[in-house]
N, C-alpha and C positions, 0 to 999 in steps of 0.2 A: 505493499499498500504505499501511496504517495501522500506525505503530511506536509502542509504549510504551517508552521507554529508559528505565532504571533504574539509579542510581549513587549509592552512599555515598561522597562525596568525603572525602579523607583530611585530617588534621589539617595537612600540609604538603604542599603541591601536588606531586604526582609524574606519572609517566608514565601512568597508568593514567586520571588526571583528563584530561591531554592527549589520550588515545586516546578517552576518551568525548566529549568535546568536538568533537572533529575528526571522529569518525564520524558523530555526529547532525548536525552541519553539513554533511557530505556528502550525507547521505540527502534532507535538505532541498533541497539544490541539485539532486538528479535529482527534485524534485517530489513526494516523499512528505510524508505528514502525521506530524510526529513530536511526541509529548507526553513532555515529560521530567519524571521523578520524581526529584528528589535529596534526599540528606540530607548532613549536614556534620558531621565529626567533630569540629569545633571545639564543637559543643554538649554535648559529652562531660563538659566540666567541671563542666556545671551538672547532672549525675545522680549518684544515689547509686550505690556499687560495687554493691550486690546488685540492685537496680533495672537497672541497665544490663547485668548477666550475664544477667538472666533476657530482658530485651528483645534482647540479641545472640542468642539461641537461638531465641525465638519472641515476635514483635511483633505482638500484636493489632491496634494503632492503625495499624501500617504496612498490615497487610492490608486493614483496612478502607479506607483511603486508596486503596491499589491497586484494590479493588474498585470503588469510586465512581469512579475514572479510566478502568476499562475500561468501565464501564456509561455514562458520558458520552461517551466517545469511540470504543468499539467497535474497538480495534486487532485487526490480524490476527496480530499478534506482539508478544510482551513479551521484549525482550532488556536482560538484566541484565550488568551488569559487576563491581559490588562490592556486598554487602550488609552487611559489617562496618563498624560494629557496631550500627548504629541502625535498619536495614531488617529485616534478618533473612531467613533462609530461608524463612520462612512464608510469603511472597508467592506462591511457586511454585504451591502448591497452590490458591491464589485463584485464579490464571490459569488454571490447568487446569480447575478446576469452573466458570469461567466461559467455557470453550470455547477459550482463548488458546493458541496454542503459546508455547513458551518456548525462548529460547536462551539460554545461560550463557556469557559470556567468562571464560576462566580465564586472567588477566594473570601468575598466581605460582601456587605450588603449596600453595595454604592448604588444598586438601581432602585433602593427604597428608601436611603438615607444618606444625605449629603456627606456626613462623617463617616460613613460605612460601616459604622459599630452600634447604633441605636444606644448611644452613650452620652448624656449632658449633665453637667453641673452635679457629677459625682454618683449619677444612677441611670437606669434603664430609661430610655426615652423611645417612645414609639408615636410621636406627634405627628411625622410625615408618611408614616405606612398608611398605604392606600391611596394617597394622593395625587393626582396629575402632576402637579408642582410643589415642589417641598417647599413651601412659603415659611414654616414655622424654623426650618433650618435657616432659611435666609436671614429671617429676623434674628435668630440668636447667633447669626455666624458661625455655625458649628465646624466647618471645614476650615481648619488652621485658622480658627478665631478671627475669621474675615468676613464681612457680609457680601463683599465683592465677589470674592473667591467662592464663596459658598454658591451664590446667584450663578455663577457660571457651571458649577457642577450639578446644580439643580435643573437648568436650563437645558443641560446635555440630556439627561434624562428624559425630560418632557418634551424637547424636540423631536427625540428619535421614538418617543411614543406616539406622537402625533403623526409622524411620517410612517408609522408602521414598522420600523426597523426591527424593535423586538419581537413582533408577531410575525412578519414575513421572512425575513432575512437570517433569523437563527433557528436550527432545526433542532438542537438539544441545548440545554444549559445543563451543565454540570454543577451540583450543589453538594456539600462536604457532609451533610448530616440530614437526618430525618427532620430534625429541628428547622432546618435553614429551609428545607424545602416546603414545610408548612407556613412559613414567614413569607417566601416568595410566593406561594400560591394565593395566599391573603393578599399579598399586594400587587400582584400581577396577573391576569387572566390567562395564565400559560401552562396551566395544569400538566397537559400532557407532554409537555418538553422538558419539564424537570426530571433529571435522574440523578440519585445519590451515588458519588463515589467518593470514598474517603481518602486522605492523602496516605502514602505510603513510606516506608523507611528501607534504604538502601544506600550501602549494604548493612548486611545484619551486623550490629554491634556485638553480640553475643552476649551471654548473662554473665553478672556478676556474683560475688559473694556476700555483698550487703552487711558485712560486719561492723560498720559503723555507726555507733547509736547517735545519727544525725538525720535533721529532715533537710530537704533540700527544695529550692527555690530557683528556676532559670526563666529568664525572660527580661523583657523590658522594664525599667523602674520608673515606671509611670502609674499613676492613681488608680485608671481602670484596671489594671491587672492585678491588684487588691493587694499591693505590697504593705500599705499601712496596715490593713487588717492583720495580716500574717506577722508584721514585726510586734503589733500589740498582743496578738496572740502567744507569741513567744515569750514575752515578758510575764505572760501568766501561767507557763508551763513548770509545773512544779515536780521535774524528774531531774535527779543528781545526773551532772555532766551532759546534762541535753545540750546540744548544740543547733541552730540553724544556719546552714550554709545558703549565700544569696551568690549567685552568677547570673550577671548581666550589669548594662549600664542605663544611665537614665537621669533625669532631673532629681528624680527622690533620692539619691545616693546620699546626699549631705542633710537631708531633712528628715529622714526616717528612724527617728528615736535613736539617735548616735549613744544614748546612756544606757541602752539594753545590752547586757552584757554577753549573753548567750547568743548573739547574732555574729555571724564571721561573713565581710563583705570581701567576696573573692574578685569582684570586677568581672570584665569581660574575658573569657576563656576560648580557647578553640574548641572545635567538634570532639577534638579527641581529649582535651581535658574533661569536657562535660560528661562524655562518656565515662571516662575515669572515675569522677566524682559519683555518677550516677550509680557505678558498678558496687560501689562502698556504701551508698546511704541507705537507710533504712525504709525511706518513703520519700515521694516527692508531693510537694505541697503545691496544688494550683487554685489560687484563691481567686480567679478572673472575676469581673464584677460586671462584665459586657458579656453580651450573645457570643463567644467565641464560636467558630465554626467547626473545625477540628484540629486543634492544638498540636503541632509537631511534637513539642516538648512531652505531651503524654504519651504519644504513641514510641518516642523514643524510650521513655522511661519503661514502658510494656516491653519494649525488645531487649531490655537488659535486665528482665524480670522485677522491676522495681514497682511496687503497689503505688499508689495515687489517691491522695485525700484533695477532691476537687468541689469547689462551689456549687451548690444545687441550681444551676442555672444554664439555660441556655443548652446546647448539645451536650453538656457534660454528663447529666446523668444517664443518656444513651450510650455514652464512651466508657465512663468508668461506673461500673456494677455494684451496687450496693452490698457490701459484705463478700464480695467474689473478687473483684480486681481492686477494690480500694474501699474509702470511704467517701461520703458526702457531709456536706455541713451548709448551714444557713448562711448564704453570701452578707458580706459585711458585718458578721457577727465574731468579734475575736473569742468571746467566751466559748461559743460552741467550737469554733476550731482548735481552741486549746485544749477542750476535753477530748476531741479525736485525736490529737497528737499525742496526749498522754494515755489513751487507750492502745494507740498502735506501739508505744516503746514498753507497755507493759504487756502486750501480748505477743511475744516473739514467734510463738508457733503458727497461731493464727495469720500472722503478718507473712510468714514463710509460704504458706500454702494460698495466701493473695498473691504473692509474687509468682509462683507457679501458674496461677490462672492469668495473671498479665501477660507471662511468655507465651501461654497458649493463644491468649487473645488476639496477642500480635501475628503469631504464625497464622491464625484462622484468617484474619481479616486485613492485615495492614502490610504484607510483604509485597515485594515488587512484582512477583509471578500473578499473584491474584490481582494486583492492580493493573497490569498489563491485559489479562482476560476480559476485565471490566470494561476497561477503555475500548477495546476492540469491539466489543459488543454495543458500547455507546456509539461508536464510528459507524458502524454497520447500520444501526438503527437510524442516525442523522443521514446516511447516504439513501437509504431505503425511502426515508419522509422526502428527501429533496427530488427524488426522482419522480414520486407521486405527485409533489407539488407542481413540478414542471410539467408532469402530463397532463394535470387538472388544468392547467393554465393553458395548455396547447389546445385542449379539448374544447375548452370555454372559448378560446381565439375561433378556432373552427367552426364552431356553432354559431357564433357571431357573424363570421365572414358568411357562412351559408346562408345565413337569415338575410343580409345585406343583398348579397346576390340575388336570392328569391324575389 
C-alpha cells in the first residue's frame, strides 16, 4: 500500500510528533511505501500574523504541494495527523479530488475546543462542545491566552464545517479512546466515521524489578497535569522513606511546594532514563485534570509491568482498570490520592499482581503488531468508503445528465 503521511510539527516536540514518527516507521517496516509531507511550526516566527491566520484556514501552497505529491507517488491513502497552523485542512479536498481516501488522526479535541483540552481556569470546560462557532473559547482567549489566536483556531473549525470539509473530505477519523469517540460523536454528526485505535509502544522496553519503594510522575510540569494535587498528596503520605520522583520540565517546577521533603525533582530525562526509573518504581501516578486521550506515559508504564494510579476522568478509567492494572482516585483530591498511594505501598503482593496484569494489558492492546493490524483495517475501510462515495457521486451525476438530456 502507498501512504501519504502528513503532519504539521509543533514548536516543542510532543506526543503527536512521536506518534507520527513511530507510525510511519512502523508502516515502512511492514513494507509499505510511505511519503512524508511535514511542516514545522518553528517557521511561524517568520510569518506575519494576518498572513498566518489566512494560511491556517486555507493554504493554497500546501494544497499545490499535496497535489504534486499525490500525482508523483499515487498514494492509496492520505493519513493526516495535524494541519495547524502551516498546512491547513484545505489539503483534504485536494486529496479527494484526486481520488485518494483520507484518514485523520484526532490526537486531541481541537475540532471541538480551541484549546484542544476541554480545560479552562483549573478545571474541565465543555462550553464550546457542539457549537458551530466556539465563541466562548474566543471570549476567554483559551488558545495561548490570546483572543485573536483563539478566534483563528475557532474560525478554522467553523469554516471547514460550513464548507463540508469534515463531512465530505475525510473518510475515517481515528480517535484514541471510547471516551474521545463519545465526545466527538456528541460534538460532530460524523458517527459512522470515528474509529478507535489507541497509541502503541515500540520497541518493547521489557519488564522491570520494581523494587524501589517510590511513586513516579512523568510529564509536563503544568497545572492541567495535576502536579499540584500530586505534590500535596505526597506531603500527606505517612509511609517511612516514601519518595515521589518527578520527571519532566515546565513552569511549575519552581512553584510546586518546594518545602515538601519527600519529592525528588529529576528534571527532563531521556527515554532510556525514563524507562530505567519506571522499571525501579512501585507505581506510576497519573493525576491529570483534563480529558487525556491515550497517554503514552501510561502505556509505557504498562509495558514495563508498572501499575498506575490515575484520576477518574476522561479516558483514564477505560485504560486503567480499577483493582486490575492500577487504582483510580477522585480528580483534584489530594487526600484521596494520598490514601491510594499509601495502600499501594502497604500491599506489595497485590501491586505485584497488578503489575503482571499491566504487562498483559500492554501485550494484548498496545503493541506495534496489534496497532499495525488495526491501522490496516482502518485504511481498508477508508478506501472502500471513498470508492463508494465517488461511485455515488458519479451515479448522481449520470442521472442528472440523463435527465437534462431527456
